[in-house]
C-alpha positions in Angstrom: -6.6 18.0 19.2 -7.1 20.2 16.5 -3.5 19.5 13.8 -1.3 22.5 13.4 0.3 22.0 10.0 2.7 23.9 8.1 3.5 24.8 3.7 2.0 22.2 1.5 2.7 21.5 -1.6 1.1 19.1 -4.1 2.9 17.8 -7.4 0.3 15.4 -8.2 -2.6 13.5 -7.3 -4.7 10.8 -9.1 -7.8 9.3 -9.7 -7.8 7.5 -6.7 -6.3 9.5 -4.6 -6.4 10.9 -0.5 -4.9 14.2 0.5 -5.7 15.0 3.9 -4.7 17.7 6.5 -5.6 18.0 9.9 -7.2 14.8 12.2 -9.1 12.3 10.6 -11.0 9.0 12.0 -10.6 6.7 8.8 -9.4 7.0 5.2 -10.4 5.4 2.4 -10.4 4.6 -1.2 -12.8 5.4 -3.4 -12.2 3.2 -6.2 -11.2 -0.5 -6.8 -9.9 -2.1 -10.1 -8.9 -5.6 -11.2 -7.2 -6.4 -14.7 -6.9 -9.3 -16.7 -3.9 -9.7 -19.0 -2.1 -12.6 -21.1 1.4 -13.7 -21.1 4.2 -10.8 -21.8 0.9 -7.9 -21.5 3.2 -5.5 -19.3 6.5 -6.4 -20.6 8.3 -2.8 -21.0 11.9 -1.8 -22.1 13.6 -1.8 -25.4 14.4 -4.2 -27.6 12.2 -7.3 -26.5 11.9 -10.3 -27.7 8.7 -11.9 -26.7 7.6 -15.6 -27.5 4.2 -16.7 -27.0 3.2 -19.6 -28.7 -0.2 -20.6 -26.4 -1.2 -17.7 -24.2 -4.8 -17.9 -22.1 -5.9 -15.7 -19.4 -8.2 -17.0 -16.6 -11.1 -14.6 -16.0 -13.0 -16.6 -14.4 -14.1 -15.4 -10.9 -16.3 -17.3 -8.1 -16.6 -14.3 -6.4 -19.8 -11.5 -7.8 -17.9 -9.0 -6.0 -14.4 -8.4 -4.7 -13.6 -5.3 -3.1 -17.0 -3.7 -2.7 -16.9 -0.1 -1.4 -19.2 1.7 0.9 -19.0 5.4 1.1 -20.6 7.3 3.9 -21.0 10.8 3.2 
């Protein structure tokens, strides 16, 4: 049965956003990302005092593919 939708306001949509109005069988993302960062990389704020004597980021990943995206159009 079709959906009845009233007024819709979209403030913002990101690069991997999904927007749908109406009936849907499945919705899935169209992108993935993996981030590697060392100690203190994502600290935010005023007057930070970060001291890292030794920082090593392990980027070894034994998987060939972590998030496979299968798109059917």
